[in-house]
Backbone as JSON Lines, residues from 0, in Angstrom:
{"i":0,"aa":"M","n":[-5.1,-10.73,9.55],"ca":[-5.73,-10.65,7.97],"c":[-5.02,-11.95,6.98]}
{"i":1,"aa":"A","n":[-5.6,-12.97,6.85],"ca":[-5.15,-13.79,6.1],"c":[-5.01,-13.57,4.56]}
{"i":2,"aa":"A","n":[-4.13,-14.13,4.1],"ca":[-3.85,-13.64,2.69],"c":[-3.67,-15.01,1.81]}
{"i":3,"aa":"H","n":[-3.97,-15.16,0.47],"ca":[-3.91,-16.57,0.1],"c":[-3.13,-16.47,-1.26]}
{"i":4,"aa":"A","n":[-2.19,-17.67,-1.39],"ca":[-1.66,-17.74,-2.84],"c":[-2.71,-17.27,-3.96]}
{"i":5,"aa":"G","n":[-2.02,-16.38,-5.12],"ca":[-2.53,-16.12,-6.16],"c":[-3.42,-14.75,-6.23]}
{"i":6,"aa":"E","n":[-3.34,-14.15,-4.76],"ca":[-3.82,-12.78,-4.7],"c":[-2.78,-11.86,-4.85]}
{"i":7,"aa":"K","n":[-3.16,-10.87,-5.11],"ca":[-2.12,-9.51,-5.35],"c":[-1.72,-8.93,-3.99]}
{"i":8,"aa":"A","n":[-0.33,-8.73,-3.53],"ca":[0.12,-8.31,-2.46],"c":[-0.56,-6.71,-2.37]}
{"i":9,"aa":"Q","n":[-1.19,-6.32,-1.23],"ca":[-1.3,-4.92,-0.98],"c":[-0.14,-3.95,-0.81]}
{"i":10,"aa":"K","n":[0.79,-4.74,0.03],"ca":[2.17,-4.21,0.21],"c":[2.98,-5.02,0.55]}
{"i":11,"aa":"T","n":[4.49,-4.4,0.09],"ca":[5.64,-5.14,0.07],"c":[5.83,-5.69,1.43]}
{"i":12,"aa":"G","n":[6.11,-7.01,1.72],"ca":[6.57,-7.3,2.79],"c":[6.8,-8.92,3.09]}
{"i":13,"aa":"D","n":[6.97,-9.51,4.13],"ca":[6.94,-10.93,4.24],"c":[5.83,-11.7,4.82]}
{"i":14,"aa":"F","n":[5.41,-12.6,4.06],"ca":[4.26,-13.42,4.49],"c":[4.65,-14.74,5.13]}
{"i":15,"aa":"Y","n":[3.84,-15.01,6.08],"ca":[4.24,-16.53,6.9],"c":[3.15,-17.23,6.67]}
{"i":16,"aa":"C","n":[3.39,-18.41,6.34],"ca":[2.45,-19.63,6.02],"c":[1.66,-19.92,7.29]}
{"i":17,"aa":"A","n":[0.32,-19.95,7.29],"ca":[-0.48,-20.27,8.1],"c":[-0.07,-21.69,8.81]}
{"i":18,"aa":"Q","n":[0.23,-22.83,7.86],"ca":[0.39,-24.11,8.52],"c":[1.97,-24.43,8.84]}
{"i":19,"aa":"C","n":[3.02,-23.82,8.29],"ca":[3.95,-24.51,8.59],"c":[5.17,-23.07,8.68]}
{"i":20,"aa":"S","n":[4.73,-21.81,8.55],"ca":[5.4,-20.77,9.15],"c":[6.88,-20.39,8.23]}
{"i":21,"aa":"E","n":[6.7,-20.95,6.82],"ca":[7.86,-20.56,6.16],"c":[7.53,-19.27,5.56]}
{"i":22,"aa":"K","n":[8.42,-18.34,5.43],"ca":[8.46,-16.85,4.98],"c":[8.38,-16.86,3.36]}
{"i":23,"aa":"V","n":[7.86,-16.26,2.85],"ca":[7.66,-15.69,1.45],"c":[7.52,-14.23,1.33]}
{"i":24,"aa":"H","n":[8.55,-13.67,0.66],"ca":[8.85,-11.8,0.49],"c":[8.12,-11.8,-0.79]}
{"i":25,"aa":"V","n":[7.26,-10.59,-0.78],"ca":[6.11,-10.37,-1.97],"c":[6.38,-8.78,-2.08]}
{"i":26,"aa":"R","n":[6.38,-8.12,-3.16],"ca":[6.4,-6.98,-3.44],"c":[5.12,-6.55,-3.82]}
{"i":27,"aa":"Q","n":[4.71,-5.04,-3.36],"ca":[3.29,-4.71,-3.62],"c":[2.86,-4.72,-5.11]}
{"i":28,"aa":"G","n":[1.74,-5.31,-5.4],"ca":[1.07,-5.59,-6.83],"c":[1.47,-7.02,-7.24]}
{"i":29,"aa":"D","n":[2.64,-7.69,-6.59],"ca":[2.88,-9.01,-7.1],"c":[1.65,-9.95,-6.71]}
{"i":30,"aa":"E","n":[1.95,-11.04,-7.46],"ca":[1.05,-12.24,-7.07],"c":[1.58,-12.89,-5.92]}
{"i":31,"aa":"I","n":[0.96,-13.32,-4.96],"ca":[1.44,-14.06,-3.68],"c":[1.9,-15.48,-4.1]}
{"i":32,"aa":"P","n":[2.85,-15.89,-4.1],"ca":[3.06,-17.56,-4.5],"c":[2.57,-18.46,-3.5]}
{"i":33,"aa":"R","n":[2.6,-19.62,-3.86],"ca":[2.58,-20.74,-2.63],"c":[3.9,-20.47,-1.95]}
{"i":34,"aa":"C","n":[3.82,-21.2,-0.57],"ca":[4.93,-21.22,0.26],"c":[5.83,-22.39,-0.4]}
{"i":35,"aa":"P","n":[7.26,-22.29,0.23],"ca":[7.81,-23.44,-0.63],"c":[7.45,-24.96,-0.04]}
{"i":36,"aa":"N","n":[6.53,-24.93,0.85],"ca":[6.08,-26.45,0.97],"c":[4.74,-26.67,0.35]}
{"i":37,"aa":"G","n":[4.16,-25.65,-0.62],"ca":[3.08,-25.88,-1.26],"c":[1.8,-25.38,-0.68]}
{"i":38,"aa":"H","n":[2.01,-24.72,0.31],"ca":[0.52,-24.22,1.16],"c":[0.33,-22.97,0.68]}
{"i":39,"aa":"T","n":[-0.93,-22.61,0.6],"ca":[-1.78,-21.44,0.01],"c":[-2.27,-20.41,0.98]}
{"i":40,"aa":"E","n":[-2.07,-20.7,2.14],"ca":[-2.61,-19.61,3.09],"c":[-1.65,-18.94,4.03]}
{"i":41,"aa":"F","n":[-1.39,-17.63,4.2],"ca":[-0.58,-17.0,4.99],"c":[-1.41,-16.25,5.99]}
{"i":42,"aa":"G","n":[-1.04,-16.43,7.25],"ca":[-1.38,-16.05,8.52],"c":[-1.02,-14.65,8.94]}
{"i":43,"aa":"A","n":[0.28,-14.33,8.76],"ca":[0.83,-13.07,9.4],"c":[1.54,-12.46,8.13]}
{"i":44,"aa":"R","n":[1.94,-11.36,8.29],"ca":[2.66,-10.4,7.54],"c":[3.57,-9.73,8.31]}
{"i":45,"aa":"R","n":[4.85,-9.44,7.9],"ca":[5.66,-8.6,8.75],"c":[6.85,-7.71,8.01]}
{"i":46,"aa":"H","n":[7.24,-6.88,8.32],"ca":[8.37,-6.04,7.76],"c":[7.62,-5.35,6.29]}
{"i":47,"aa":"E","n":[6.46,-4.96,6.5],"ca":[5.85,-3.87,5.57],"c":[6.48,-2.37,5.68]}
{"i":48,"aa":"P","n":[6.9,-1.85,4.58],"ca":[7.29,-0.42,5.04],"c":[6.26,0.55,5.47]}
{"i":49,"aa":"G","n":[6.27,1.35,6.41],"ca":[5.61,2.3,7.3],"c":[4.81,1.64,8.1]}
{"i":50,"aa":"N","n":[4.81,0.28,8.6],"ca":[4.3,-0.21,9.6],"c":[5.38,-0.91,10.81]}
{"i":51,"aa":"K","n":[5.23,-0.8,12.03],"ca":[6.12,-1.2,12.89],"c":[5.79,-2.95,13.28]}
{"i":52,"aa":"S","n":[6.18,-3.62,12.34],"ca":[5.73,-5.05,12.64],"c":[6.97,-5.82,12.45]}
């Protein structure tokens, strides 16, 4: 599931940029920021409480 900068995070976790794999940690309900390199699309999420990923 892809996520984009500016959307609200459904769950707390680490989002990984689809273009450069930089990690951004976001808390549930917070707006997803751009990655440190300015990209806006995230292709993977990990370390969400309650999920084994």
